[in-house]
Each structure stands twice: as structure tokens, then as C-alpha cells.
All heavy atoms as a GROMACS GRO file, in nm:
protein
  597
    1MET      N    1  -0.395  -0.606   1.532
    1MET     CA    2  -0.377  -0.469   1.493
    1MET      C    3  -0.219  -0.452   1.479
    1MET      O    4  -0.140  -0.489   1.574
    1MET     CB    5  -0.421  -0.383   1.601
    1MET     CG    6  -0.400  -0.239   1.587
    1MET     SD    7  -0.480  -0.144   1.708
    1MET     CE    8  -0.434   0.011   1.665
    2ASN      N    9  -0.181  -0.382   1.369
    2ASN     CA   10  -0.046  -0.347   1.353
    2ASN      C   11   0.001  -0.219   1.436
    2ASN      O   12  -0.075  -0.129   1.436
    2ASN     CB   13  -0.018  -0.324   1.206
    2ASN     CG   14  -0.023  -0.448   1.119
    2ASN    OD1   15  -0.009  -0.553   1.170
    2ASN    ND2   16  -0.052  -0.418   0.991
    3ILE      N   17   0.111  -0.233   1.493
    3ILE     CA   18   0.155  -0.121   1.572
    3ILE      C   19   0.246  -0.040   1.473
    3ILE      O   20   0.333  -0.085   1.417
    3ILE     CB   21   0.244  -0.167   1.694
    3ILE    CG1   22   0.156  -0.252   1.797
    3ILE    CG2   23   0.308  -0.056   1.767
    3ILE    CD1   24   0.224  -0.318   1.902
    4PRO      N   25   0.221   0.094   1.468
    4PRO     CA   26   0.293   0.180   1.376
    4PRO      C   27   0.436   0.188   1.424
    4PRO      O   28   0.472   0.191   1.540
    4PRO     CB   29   0.219   0.308   1.375
    4PRO     CG   30   0.133   0.310   1.497
    4PRO     CD   31   0.117   0.168   1.540
    5ASP      N   32   0.527   0.204   1.322
    5ASP     CA   33   0.670   0.220   1.353
    5ASP      C   34   0.688   0.366   1.354
    5ASP      O   35   0.710   0.443   1.253
    5ASP     CB   36   0.748   0.151   1.226
    5ASP     CG   37   0.899   0.172   1.254
    5ASP    OD1   38   0.944   0.256   1.333
    5ASP    OD2   39   0.968   0.105   1.184
    6LEU      N   40   0.697   0.426   1.482
    6LEU     CA   41   0.706   0.565   1.496
    6LEU      C   42   0.831   0.633   1.450
    6LEU      O   43   0.832   0.737   1.402
    6LEU     CB   44   0.688   0.593   1.651
    6LEU     CG   45   0.545   0.555   1.709
    6LEU    CD1   46   0.541   0.587   1.851
    6LEU    CD2   47   0.438   0.625   1.632
    7LYS      N   48   0.949   0.546   1.452
    7LYS     CA   49   1.075   0.612   1.392
    7LYS      C   50   1.061   0.615   1.251
    7LYS      O   51   1.095   0.725   1.193
    7LYS     CB   52   1.188   0.505   1.434
    7LYS     CG   53   1.320   0.559   1.386
    7LYS     CD   54   1.434   0.471   1.425
    7LYS     CE   55   1.564   0.520   1.366
    7LYS     NZ   56   1.671   0.431   1.398
    8GLU      N   57   0.996   0.519   1.176
    8GLU     CA   58   0.984   0.524   1.035
    8GLU      C   59   0.889   0.650   1.000
    8GLU      O   60   0.927   0.723   0.910
    8GLU     CB   61   0.919   0.400   0.977
    8GLU     CG   62   0.881   0.406   0.826
    8GLU     CD   63   0.793   0.299   0.780
    8GLU    OE1   64   0.740   0.227   0.862
    8GLU    OE2   65   0.774   0.294   0.657
    9ILE      N   66   0.789   0.664   1.063
    9ILE     CA   67   0.694   0.785   1.037
    9ILE      C   68   0.771   0.914   1.068
    9ILE      O   69   0.762   0.988   0.989
    9ILE     CB   70   0.574   0.766   1.137
    9ILE    CG1   71   0.487   0.650   1.093
    9ILE    CG2   72   0.499   0.901   1.131
    9ILE    CD1   73   0.380   0.607   1.193
   10ALA      N   74   0.834   0.917   1.177
   10ALA     CA   75   0.916   1.049   1.209
   10ALA      C   76   1.018   1.086   1.098
   10ALA      O   77   1.025   1.191   1.048
   10ALA     CB   78   0.979   1.042   1.340
   11VAL      N   79   1.095   0.985   1.057
   11VAL     CA   80   1.198   1.005   0.961
   11VAL      C   81   1.125   1.041   0.823
   11VAL      O   82   1.169   1.134   0.753
   11VAL     CB   83   1.291   0.879   0.936
   11VAL    CG1   84   1.382   0.897   0.820
   11VAL    CG2   85   1.371   0.855   1.062
   12ALA      N   86   1.024   0.971   0.791
   12ALA     CA   87   0.954   1.005   0.655
   12ALA      C   88   0.907   1.147   0.653
   12ALA      O   89   0.916   1.223   0.559
   12ALA     CB   90   0.836   0.902   0.631
   13TRP      N   91   0.848   1.198   0.771
   13TRP     CA   92   0.801   1.332   0.776
   13TRP      C   93   0.904   1.436   0.772
   13TRP      O   94   0.899   1.543   0.709
   13TRP     CB   95   0.711   1.348   0.899
   13TRP     CG   96   0.576   1.288   0.877
   13TRP    CD1   97   0.533   1.167   0.877
   13TRP    CD2   98   0.456   1.376   0.872
   13TRP    NE1   99   0.400   1.158   0.859
   13TRP    CE2  100   0.349   1.280   0.862
   13TRP    CE3  101   0.421   1.510   0.868
   13TRP    CZ2  102   0.216   1.324   0.839
   13TRP    CZ3  103   0.286   1.540   0.859
   13TRP    CH2  104   0.177   1.457   0.845
   14MET      N  105   1.023   1.399   0.842
   14MET     CA  106   1.138   1.500   0.826
   14MET      C  107   1.193   1.502   0.689
   14MET      O  108   1.219   1.606   0.638
   14MET     CB  109   1.249   1.453   0.930
   14MET     CG  110   1.203   1.476   1.071
   14MET     SD  111   1.340   1.450   1.192
   14MET     CE  112   1.349   1.272   1.180
   15ARG      N  113   1.202   1.392   0.618
   15ARG     CA  114   1.248   1.381   0.480
   15ARG      C  115   1.155   1.464   0.392
   15ARG      O  116   1.201   1.532   0.301
   15ARG     CB  117   1.269   1.241   0.436
   15ARG     CG  118   1.388   1.170   0.492
   15ARG     CD  119   1.391   1.026   0.434
   15ARG     NE  120   1.513   0.955   0.483
   15ARG     CZ  121   1.548   0.835   0.432
   15ARG    NH1  122   1.471   0.787   0.353
   15ARG    NH2  123   1.656   0.775   0.491
   16ALA      N  124   1.029   1.448   0.414
   16ALA     CA  125   0.936   1.516   0.319
   16ALA      C  126   0.943   1.667   0.340
   16ALA      O  127   0.916   1.738   0.243
   16ALA     CB  128   0.792   1.465   0.362
   17ALA      N  129   0.980   1.714   0.454
   17ALA     CA  130   0.989   1.851   0.477
   17ALA      C  131   1.109   1.920   0.404
   17ALA      O  132   1.093   2.036   0.357
   17ALA     CB  133   1.003   1.882   0.628
   18LYS      N  134   1.220   1.844   0.393
   18LYS     CA  135   1.337   1.891   0.321
   18LYS      C  136   1.422   1.786   0.268
   18LYS      O  137   1.521   1.751   0.322
   18LYS     CB  138   1.429   1.982   0.428
   18LYS     CG  139   1.530   2.061   0.346
   18LYS     CD  140   1.595   2.161   0.440
   18LYS     CE  141   1.701   2.239   0.357
   18LYS     NZ  142   1.762   2.334   0.436
   19PRO      N  143   1.370   1.721   0.157
   19PRO     CA  144   1.434   1.607   0.099
   19PRO      C  145   1.566   1.648   0.021
   19PRO      O  146   1.578   1.759  -0.033
   19PRO     CB  147   1.336   1.552   0.006
   19PRO     CG  148   1.250   1.670  -0.033
   19PRO     CD  149   1.248   1.762   0.091
   20THR      N  150   1.655   1.553   0.025
   20THR     CA  151   1.773   1.560  -0.060
   20THR      C  152   1.726   1.534  -0.205
   20THR      O  153   1.623   1.480  -0.221
   20THR     CB  154   1.882   1.474  -0.019
   20THR    OG1  155   1.837   1.340  -0.053
   20THR    CG2  156   1.935   1.482   0.120
   21PRO      N  157   1.815   1.578  -0.299
   21PRO     CA  158   1.773   1.538  -0.438
   21PRO      C  159   1.751   1.386  -0.454
   21PRO      O  160   1.648   1.344  -0.528
   21PRO     CB  161   1.884   1.585  -0.529
   21PRO     CG  162   1.945   1.702  -0.442
   21PRO     CD  163   1.934   1.658  -0.293
   22ASP      N  164   1.833   1.310  -0.395
   22ASP     CA  165   1.807   1.158  -0.411
   22ASP      C  166   1.676   1.117  -0.346
   22ASP      O  167   1.609   1.024  -0.392
   22ASP     CB  168   1.931   1.080  -0.349
   22ASP     CG  169   2.039   1.083  -0.434
   22ASP    OD1  170   2.047   1.119  -0.552
   22ASP    OD2  171   2.162   1.062  -0.376
   23GLN      N  172   1.650   1.163  -0.228
   23GLN     CA  173   1.522   1.134  -0.157
   23GLN      C  174   1.408   1.175  -0.245
   23GLN      O  175   1.308   1.102  -0.248
   23GLN     CB  176   1.523   1.193  -0.017
   23GLN     CG  177   1.622   1.138   0.081
   23GLN     CD  178   1.637   1.213   0.208
   23GLN    OE1  179   1.605   1.334   0.215
   23GLN    NE2  180   1.703   1.158   0.302
   24GLN      N  181   1.410   1.292  -0.304
   24GLN     CA  182   1.305   1.343  -0.381
   24GLN      C  183   1.276   1.253  -0.504
   24GLN      O  184   1.171   1.222  -0.539
   24GLN     CB  185   1.327   1.478  -0.417
   24GLN     CG  186   1.207   1.546  -0.497
   24GLN     CD  187   1.087   1.554  -0.414
   24GLN    OE1  188   1.099   1.613  -0.308
   24GLN    NE2  189   0.974   1.495  -0.448
   25ALA      N  190   1.388   1.212  -0.567
   25ALA     CA  191   1.386   1.129  -0.688
   25ALA      C  192   1.318   0.990  -0.648
   25ALA      O  193   1.230   0.938  -0.720
   25ALA     CB  194   1.520   1.101  -0.745
   26THR      N  195   1.356   0.939  -0.530
   26THR     CA  196   1.302   0.810  -0.489
   26THR      C  197   1.153   0.823  -0.456
   26THR      O  198   1.061   0.744  -0.494
   26THR     CB  199   1.375   0.754  -0.366
   26THR    OG1  200   1.514   0.726  -0.390
   26THR    CG2  201   1.308   0.630  -0.306
   27ALA      N  202   1.125   0.931  -0.390
   27ALA     CA  203   0.980   0.964  -0.356
   27ALA      C  204   0.888   0.982  -0.480
   27ALA      O  205   0.776   0.926  -0.487
   27ALA     CB  206   0.971   1.083  -0.273
   28ASP      N  207   0.948   1.041  -0.586
   28ASP     CA  208   0.876   1.072  -0.702
   28ASP      C  209   0.853   0.932  -0.779
   28ASP      O  210   0.738   0.904  -0.837
   28ASP     CB  211   0.942   1.160  -0.804
   28ASP     CG  212   0.952   1.305  -0.749
   28ASP    OD1  213   0.864   1.345  -0.661
   28ASP    OD2  214   1.036   1.374  -0.796
   29ALA      N  215   0.950   0.855  -0.774
   29ALA     CA  216   0.928   0.715  -0.842
   29ALA      C  217   0.834   0.631  -0.763
   29ALA      O  218   0.748   0.561  -0.834
   29ALA     CB  219   1.070   0.645  -0.846
   30ARG      N  220   0.838   0.630  -0.636
   30ARG     CA  221   0.740   0.556  -0.551
   30ARG      C  222   0.608   0.602  -0.582
   30ARG      O  223   0.507   0.526  -0.594
   30ARG     CB  224   0.780   0.567  -0.400
   30ARG     CG  225   0.902   0.491  -0.370
   30ARG     CD  226   0.939   0.510  -0.221
   30ARG     NE  227   1.049   0.439  -0.181
   30ARG     CZ  228   1.103   0.442  -0.058
   30ARG    NH1  229   1.052   0.526   0.034
   30ARG    NH2  230   1.209   0.369  -0.027
   31LEU      N  231   0.582   0.742  -0.584
   31LEU     CA  232   0.450   0.794  -0.601
   31LEU      C  233   0.397   0.766  -0.727
   31LEU      O  234   0.274   0.743  -0.753
   31LEU     CB  235   0.458   0.950  -0.575
   31LEU     CG  236   0.325   1.020  -0.560
   31LEU    CD1  237   0.244   0.956  -0.448
   31LEU    CD2  238   0.339   1.162  -0.537
   32SER      N  239   0.479   0.752  -0.832
   32SER     CA  240   0.425   0.710  -0.960
   32SER      C  241   0.382   0.570  -0.965
   32SER      O  242   0.278   0.537  -1.028
   32SER     CB  243   0.531   0.727  -1.078
   32SER     OG  244   0.639   0.633  -1.064
   33VAL      N  245   0.431   0.476  -0.887
   33VAL     CA  246   0.381   0.353  -0.860
   33VAL      C  247   0.241   0.352  -0.794
   33VAL      O  248   0.152   0.281  -0.834
   33VAL     CB  249   0.488   0.261  -0.787
   33VAL    CG1  250   0.430   0.128  -0.757
   33VAL    CG2  251   0.611   0.246  -0.875
   34CYS      N  252   0.244   0.430  -0.696
   34CYS     CA  253   0.126   0.450  -0.618
   34CYS      C  254   0.008   0.507  -0.698
   34CYS      O  255  -0.114   0.466  -0.674
   34CYS     CB  256   0.143   0.545  -0.492
   34CYS     SG  257   0.251   0.477  -0.364
   35ASP      N  258   0.043   0.594  -0.792
   35ASP     CA  259  -0.068   0.656  -0.871
   35ASP      C  260  -0.149   0.546  -0.956
   35ASP      O  261  -0.263   0.570  -0.978
   35ASP     CB  262  -0.007   0.747  -0.979
   35ASP     CG  263   0.036   0.883  -0.912
   35ASP    OD1  264  -0.016   0.911  -0.802
   35ASP    OD2  265   0.118   0.955  -0.972
   36ASP      N  266  -0.085   0.435  -0.990
   36ASP     CA  267  -0.149   0.330  -1.062
   36ASP      C  268  -0.203   0.226  -0.973
   36ASP      O  269  -0.258   0.121  -1.021
   36ASP     CB  270  -0.052   0.267  -1.166
   36ASP     CG  271  -0.013   0.370  -1.278
   36ASP    OD1  272  -0.092   0.446  -1.299
   36ASP    OD2  273   0.103   0.357  -1.328
   37CYS      N  274  -0.190   0.229  -0.847
   37CYS     CA  275  -0.235   0.123  -0.752
   37CYS      C  276  -0.372   0.138  -0.701
   37CYS      O  277  -0.419   0.256  -0.676
   37CYS     CB  278  -0.139   0.138  -0.630
   37CYS     SG  279  -0.181  -0.002  -0.505
   38PRO      N  280  -0.450   0.027  -0.710
   38PRO     CA  281  -0.591   0.045  -0.663
   38PRO      C  282  -0.613   0.069  -0.512
   38PRO      O  283  -0.724   0.103  -0.473
   38PRO     CB  284  -0.655  -0.102  -0.705
   38PRO     CG  285  -0.524  -0.181  -0.709
   38PRO     CD  286  -0.413  -0.103  -0.750
   39MET      N  287  -0.506   0.062  -0.438
   39MET     CA  288  -0.517   0.098  -0.297
   39MET      C  289  -0.505   0.231  -0.268
   39MET      O  290  -0.516   0.275  -0.150
   39MET     CB  291  -0.411   0.014  -0.221
   39MET     CG  292  -0.430  -0.140  -0.222
   39MET     SD  293  -0.592  -0.191  -0.176
   39MET     CE  294  -0.583  -0.175  -0.001
   40LYS      N  295  -0.470   0.321  -0.365
   40LYS     CA  296  -0.464   0.459  -0.350
   40LYS      C  297  -0.601   0.520  -0.329
   40LYS      O  298  -0.691   0.496  -0.420
   40LYS     CB  299  -0.391   0.538  -0.464
   40LYS     CG  300  -0.380   0.685  -0.449
   40LYS     CD  301  -0.314   0.737  -0.576
   40LYS     CE  302  -0.315   0.885  -0.581
   40LYS     NZ  303  -0.249   0.955  -0.694
   41ALA      N  304  -0.623   0.587  -0.225
   41ALA     CA  305  -0.764   0.633  -0.195
   41ALA      C  306  -0.760   0.786  -0.144
   41ALA      O  307  -0.668   0.818  -0.071
   41ALA     CB  308  -0.829   0.554  -0.097
   42PHE      N  309  -0.852   0.858  -0.197
   42PHE     CA  310  -0.865   1.001  -0.144
   42PHE      C  311  -0.956   1.007  -0.030
   42PHE      O  312  -1.068   0.945  -0.033
   42PHE     CB  313  -0.918   1.091  -0.256
   42PHE     CG  314  -0.929   1.232  -0.219
   42PHE    CD1  315  -0.805   1.315  -0.210
   42PHE    CD2  316  -1.037   1.297  -0.184
   42PHE    CE1  317  -0.811   1.448  -0.173
   42PHE    CE2  318  -1.051   1.431  -0.144
   42PHE     CZ  319  -0.934   1.498  -0.141
   43LYS      N  320  -0.914   1.061   0.080
   43LYS     CA  321  -0.988   1.070   0.206
   43LYS      C  322  -1.051   1.213   0.220
   43LYS      O  323  -0.967   1.309   0.228
   43LYS     CB  324  -0.906   1.042   0.326
   43LYS     CG  325  -0.857   0.895   0.324
   43LYS     CD  326  -0.971   0.792   0.326
   43LYS     CE  327  -0.923   0.651   0.321
   43LYS     NZ  328  -1.024   0.558   0.311
   44LYS      N  329  -1.172   1.231   0.212
   44LYS     CA  330  -1.228   1.368   0.210
   44LYS      C  331  -1.201   1.436   0.338
   44LYS      O  332  -1.188   1.562   0.347
   44LYS     CB  333  -1.381   1.352   0.184
   44LYS     CG  334  -1.421   1.318   0.046
   44LYS     CD  335  -1.568   1.314   0.025
   44LYS     CE  336  -1.604   1.262  -0.110
   44LYS     NZ  337  -1.748   1.259  -0.141
   45LEU      N  338  -1.206   1.352   0.455
   45LEU     CA  339  -1.183   1.429   0.573
   45LEU      C  340  -1.050   1.501   0.593
   45LEU      O  341  -1.052   1.610   0.653
   45LEU     CB  342  -1.201   1.313   0.690
   45LEU     CG  343  -1.187   1.371   0.836
   45LEU    CD1  344  -1.308   1.463   0.868
   45LEU    CD2  345  -1.193   1.252   0.935
   46THR      N  346  -0.948   1.437   0.544
   46THR     CA  347  -0.816   1.496   0.549
   46THR      C  348  -0.775   1.564   0.430
   46THR      O  349  -0.666   1.626   0.426
   46THR     CB  350  -0.707   1.385   0.581
   46THR    OG1  351  -0.717   1.271   0.487
   46THR    CG2  352  -0.739   1.330   0.720
   47HIS      N  353  -0.844   1.549   0.316
   47HIS     CA  354  -0.815   1.602   0.186
   47HIS      C  355  -0.682   1.555   0.133
   47HIS      O  356  -0.602   1.635   0.087
   47HIS     CB  357  -0.825   1.758   0.190
   47HIS     CG  358  -0.960   1.815   0.227
   47HIS    ND1  359  -1.061   1.810   0.137
   47HIS    CD2  360  -1.008   1.854   0.337
   47HIS    CE1  361  -1.171   1.860   0.191
   47HIS    NE2  362  -1.140   1.889   0.314
   48MET      N  363  -0.649   1.425   0.151
   48MET     CA  364  -0.531   1.381   0.108
   48MET      C  365  -0.533   1.233   0.057
   48MET      O  366  -0.635   1.165   0.092
   48MET     CB  367  -0.420   1.382   0.207
   48MET     CG  368  -0.428   1.289   0.334
   48MET     SD  369  -0.298   1.309   0.451
   48MET     CE  370  -0.273   1.471   0.482
   49TYR      N  371  -0.445   1.183  -0.022
   49TYR     CA  372  -0.446   1.048  -0.064
   49TYR      C  373  -0.373   0.969   0.035
   49TYR      O  374  -0.272   1.011   0.097
   49TYR     CB  375  -0.376   1.040  -0.208
   49TYR     CG  376  -0.460   1.085  -0.319
   49TYR    CD1  377  -0.434   1.210  -0.360
   49TYR    CD2  378  -0.554   1.002  -0.375
   49TYR    CE1  379  -0.523   1.262  -0.467
   49TYR    CE2  380  -0.627   1.052  -0.471
   49TYR     CZ  381  -0.621   1.184  -0.530
   49TYR     OH  382  -0.689   1.221  -0.625
   50VAL      N  383  -0.427   0.841   0.057
   50VAL     CA  384  -0.368   0.754   0.157
   50VAL      C  385  -0.350   0.612   0.090
   50VAL      O  386  -0.415   0.592  -0.014
   50VAL     CB  387  -0.453   0.743   0.279
   50VAL    CG1  388  -0.459   0.870   0.358
   50VAL    CG2  389  -0.586   0.674   0.260
   51CYS      N  390  -0.267   0.529   0.150
   51CYS     CA  391  -0.265   0.397   0.112
   51CYS      C  392  -0.366   0.319   0.190
   51CYS      O  393  -0.365   0.320   0.316
   51CYS     CB  394  -0.124   0.343   0.147
   51CYS     SG  395  -0.106   0.160   0.110
   52ASP      N  396  -0.468   0.270   0.121
   52ASP     CA  397  -0.570   0.180   0.198
   52ASP      C  398  -0.513   0.058   0.259
   52ASP      O  399  -0.577  -0.009   0.339
   52ASP     CB  400  -0.686   0.154   0.106
   52ASP     CG  401  -0.791   0.254   0.116
   52ASP    OD1  402  -0.788   0.343   0.213
   52ASP    OD2  403  -0.895   0.252   0.040
   53ALA      N  404  -0.398   0.007   0.213
   53ALA     CA  405  -0.334  -0.107   0.258
   53ALA      C  406  -0.276  -0.084   0.401
   53ALA      O  407  -0.278  -0.179   0.490
   53ALA     CB  408  -0.226  -0.164   0.172
   54CYS      N  409  -0.220   0.032   0.425
   54CYS     CA  410  -0.169   0.064   0.557
   54CYS      C  411  -0.220   0.180   0.632
   54CYS      O  412  -0.197   0.198   0.746
   54CYS     CB  413  -0.022   0.072   0.544
   54CYS     SG  414   0.043   0.216   0.444
   55GLY      N  415  -0.286   0.268   0.552
   55GLY     CA  416  -0.355   0.395   0.604
   55GLY      C  417  -0.268   0.509   0.614
   55GLY      O  418  -0.308   0.616   0.664
   56CYS      N  419  -0.141   0.504   0.566
   56CYS     CA  420  -0.046   0.612   0.562
   56CYS      C  421  -0.082   0.713   0.459
   56CYS      O  422  -0.124   0.683   0.352
   56CYS     CB  423   0.097   0.565   0.543
   56CYS     SG  424   0.156   0.465   0.675
   57PRO      N  425  -0.054   0.839   0.492
   57PRO     CA  426  -0.069   0.952   0.379
   57PRO      C  427   0.043   0.924   0.278
   57PRO      O  428   0.162   0.920   0.316
   57PRO     CB  429  -0.058   1.082   0.456
   57PRO     CG  430   0.016   1.048   0.591
   57PRO     CD  431  -0.016   0.902   0.609
   58LEU      N  432   0.007   0.922   0.154
   58LEU     CA  433   0.105   0.894   0.049
   58LEU      C  434   0.213   1.001   0.036
   58LEU      O  435   0.328   0.969   0.003
   58LEU     CB  436   0.038   0.869  -0.080
   58LEU     CG  437  -0.036   0.736  -0.092
   58LEU    CD1  438  -0.109   0.726  -0.220
   58LEU    CD2  439   0.064   0.619  -0.072
   59ASN      N  440   0.174   1.123   0.059
   59ASN     CA  441   0.278   1.230   0.042
   59ASN      C  442   0.386   1.222   0.145
   59ASN      O  443   0.488   1.294   0.137
   59ASN     CB  444   0.215   1.369   0.044
   59ASN     CG  445   0.145   1.399   0.183
   59ASN    OD1  446   0.122   1.321   0.263
   59ASN    ND2  447   0.117   1.537   0.202
   60LYS      N  448   0.367   1.140   0.248
   60LYS     CA  449   0.474   1.121   0.353
   60LYS      C  450   0.529   0.976   0.333
   60LYS      O  451   0.651   0.962   0.358
   60LYS     CB  452   0.423   1.141   0.492
   60LYS     CG  453   0.366   1.269   0.515
   60LYS     CD  454   0.466   1.383   0.482
   60LYS     CE  455   0.414   1.524   0.536
   60LYS     NZ  456   0.358   1.595   0.425
   61LYS      N  457   0.444   0.876   0.310
   61LYS     CA  458   0.488   0.741   0.302
   61LYS      C  459   0.595   0.716   0.201
   61LYS      O  460   0.689   0.639   0.216
   61LYS     CB  461   0.365   0.650   0.265
   61LYS     CG  462   0.395   0.507   0.258
   61LYS     CD  463   0.412   0.440   0.382
   61LYS     CE  464   0.428   0.294   0.375
   61LYS     NZ  465   0.433   0.245   0.513
   62VAL      N  466   0.595   0.788   0.097
   62VAL     CA  467   0.690   0.772  -0.025
   62VAL      C  468   0.832   0.823   0.027
   62VAL      O  469   0.924   0.787  -0.039
   62VAL     CB  470   0.652   0.849  -0.155
   62VAL    CG1  471   0.522   0.788  -0.210
   62VAL    CG2  472   0.635   1.000  -0.118
   63TYR      N  473   0.848   0.881   0.142
   63TYR     CA  474   0.972   0.924   0.197
   63TYR      C  475   1.030   0.819   0.306
   63TYR      O  476   1.129   0.849   0.372
   63TYR     CB  477   0.966   1.068   0.256
   63TYR     CG  478   0.960   1.164   0.151
   63TYR    CD1  479   0.835   1.215   0.121
   63TYR    CD2  480   1.069   1.212   0.079
   63TYR    CE1  481   0.822   1.316   0.018
   63TYR    CE2  482   1.062   1.307  -0.020
   63TYR     CZ  483   0.932   1.366  -0.045
   63TYR     OH  484   0.920   1.462  -0.145
   64SER      N  485   0.965   0.710   0.317
   64SER     CA  486   1.001   0.610   0.417
   64SER      C  487   1.138   0.563   0.404
   64SER      O  488   1.185   0.543   0.300
   64SER     CB  489   0.897   0.490   0.416
   64SER     OG  490   0.948   0.379   0.501
   65PRO      N  491   1.217   0.550   0.516
   65PRO     CA  492   1.346   0.507   0.515
   65PRO      C  493   1.359   0.352   0.501
   65PRO      O  494   1.476   0.297   0.487
   65PRO     CB  495   1.407   0.548   0.653
   65PRO     CG  496   1.289   0.540   0.743
   65PRO     CD  497   1.169   0.593   0.655
   66LYS      N  498   1.244   0.292   0.504
   66LYS     CA  499   1.251   0.133   0.498
   66LYS      C  500   1.269   0.077   0.354
   66LYS      O  501   1.274  -0.046   0.339
   66LYS     CB  502   1.123   0.077   0.554
   66LYS     CG  503   1.116   0.090   0.698
   66LYS     CD  504   1.006   0.002   0.752
   66LYS     CE  505   1.015  -0.007   0.902
   66LYS     NZ  506   0.912  -0.093   0.954
   67GLY      N  507   1.292   0.164   0.261
   67GLY     CA  508   1.321   0.115   0.123
   67GLY      C  509   1.190   0.055   0.054
   67GLY      O  510   1.083   0.082   0.092
   68LYS      N  511   1.229  -0.060  -0.023
   68LYS     CA  512   1.114  -0.123  -0.096
   68LYS      C  513   1.020  -0.197   0.004
   68LYS      O  514   0.896  -0.220  -0.029
   68LYS     CB  515   1.168  -0.222  -0.198
   68LYS     CG  516   1.253  -0.334  -0.152
   68LYS     CD  517   1.296  -0.405  -0.260
   68LYS     CE  518   1.388  -0.536  -0.204
   68LYS     NZ  519   1.431  -0.617  -0.322
   69ASN      N  520   1.064  -0.228   0.119
   69ASN     CA  521   0.982  -0.292   0.218
   69ASN      C  522   0.874  -0.205   0.279
   69ASN      O  523   0.785  -0.252   0.356
   69ASN     CB  524   1.072  -0.350   0.334
   69ASN     CG  525   1.154  -0.462   0.271
   69ASN    OD1  526   1.121  -0.542   0.184
   69ASN    ND2  527   1.278  -0.467   0.327
   70ALA      N  528   0.888  -0.077   0.267
   70ALA     CA  529   0.784   0.015   0.323
   70ALA      C  530   0.655   0.011   0.258
   70ALA      O  531   0.546   0.031   0.320
   70ALA     CB  532   0.838   0.164   0.304
   71CYS      N  533   0.649  -0.038   0.124
   71CYS     CA  534   0.529  -0.057   0.059
   71CYS      C  535   0.453  -0.184   0.111
   71CYS      O  536   0.518  -0.303   0.096
   71CYS     CB  537   0.536  -0.069  -0.085
   71CYS     SG  538   0.382  -0.112  -0.179
   72PRO      N  539   0.341  -0.183   0.172
   72PRO     CA  540   0.287  -0.305   0.216
   72PRO      C  541   0.256  -0.418   0.119
   72PRO      O  542   0.235  -0.529   0.150
   72PRO     CB  543   0.155  -0.261   0.296
   72PRO     CG  544   0.123  -0.132   0.238
   72PRO     CD  545   0.252  -0.077   0.196
   73LEU      N  546   0.247  -0.370  -0.012
   73LEU     CA  547   0.217  -0.459  -0.121
   73LEU      C  548   0.338  -0.497  -0.191
   73LEU      O  549   0.323  -0.576  -0.287
   73LEU     CB  550   0.107  -0.399  -0.211
   73LEU     CG  551  -0.024  -0.354  -0.144
   73LEU    CD1  552  -0.113  -0.278  -0.246
   73LEU    CD2  553  -0.097  -0.476  -0.079
   74GLY      N  554   0.453  -0.455  -0.162
   74GLY     CA  555   0.581  -0.489  -0.223
   74GLY      C  556   0.593  -0.437  -0.362
   74GLY      O  557   0.660  -0.502  -0.441
   75LYS      N  558   0.536  -0.327  -0.392
   75LYS     CA  559   0.538  -0.269  -0.532
   75LYS      C  560   0.658  -0.173  -0.560
   75LYS      O  561   0.681  -0.144  -0.672
   75LYS     CB  562   0.407  -0.198  -0.566
   75LYS     CG  563   0.292  -0.288  -0.560
   75LYS     CD  564   0.165  -0.222  -0.605
   75LYS     CE  565   0.054  -0.312  -0.630
   75LYS     NZ  566  -0.067  -0.251  -0.697
   76TRP      N  567   0.727  -0.126  -0.458
   76TRP     CA  568   0.830  -0.038  -0.479
   76TRP      C  569   0.959  -0.110  -0.511
   76TRP      O  570   1.000  -0.205  -0.450
   76TRP     CB  571   0.854   0.064  -0.362
   76TRP     CG  572   0.746   0.147  -0.333
   76TRP    CD1  573   0.641   0.179  -0.417
   76TRP    CD2  574   0.713   0.235  -0.216
   76TRP    NE1  575   0.560   0.271  -0.364
   76TRP    CE2  576   0.600   0.302  -0.244
   76TRP    CE3  577   0.785   0.231  -0.100
   76TRP    CZ2  578   0.545   0.387  -0.149
   76TRP    CZ3  579   0.726   0.319   0.002
   76TRP    CH2  580   0.621   0.390  -0.020
   77ASP      N  581   1.041  -0.057  -0.600
   77ASP     CA  582   1.168  -0.116  -0.638
   77ASP      C  583   1.285  -0.091  -0.540
   77ASP      O  584   1.374  -0.156  -0.527
   77ASP     CB  585   1.207  -0.068  -0.785
   77ASP     CG  586   1.125  -0.130  -0.885
   77ASP    OD1  587   1.069  -0.235  -0.868
   77ASP    OD2  588   1.112  -0.072  -0.997
   78GLU      N  589   1.277   0.033  -0.478
   78GLU     CA  590   1.380   0.086  -0.387
   78GLU      C  591   1.313   0.147  -0.268
   78GLU      O  592   1.211   0.173  -0.247
   78GLU     CB  593   1.468   0.178  -0.456
   78GLU     CG  594   1.404   0.292  -0.511
   78GLU     CD  595   1.501   0.388  -0.581
   78GLU    OE1  596   1.596   0.436  -0.514
   78GLU    OE2  597   1.496   0.404  -0.702
   0.00000   0.00000   0.00000
């Protein structure tokens, strides 16, 4: 079982609440990659899209401070 990186999660949620223009641009670019990914899944219980590879909500995951390594499939450029 993977142990979640709580610091990464906290920073991503804070950035999502009030992103800088650069953070928003990065998040938008990442989300466009996720839109074409077969691991993007809608969860009815939470009414949100998640990454089935890691279980994270995409609307927050795209703000991760880990850069391209935050995508478990290595699909993000930055």
C-alpha cells in the first residue's frame, strides 16, 4: 500500500484555492493531458474526476508541487 504524501496533498489543495497565474497555467496544461488519459474516471459518490492510477481528485492533483513526477504514469511535462 502506498502511503500518501500529506505535504504534497496540502500544498496542492492550497494552490488550488488561490493559484498564481503560473500555477493555473501549469494546472490547465496538466488537466488537458488528463482529459485524454484512460485513467481519468468519474466517481459518482464524490461527483468528481479522479486519477484511477493514484486515486487523487484531478481538480487538486494538477496543482501538485512535485512537478512532472506527480503524475503516476509520467505523462506531465512539468
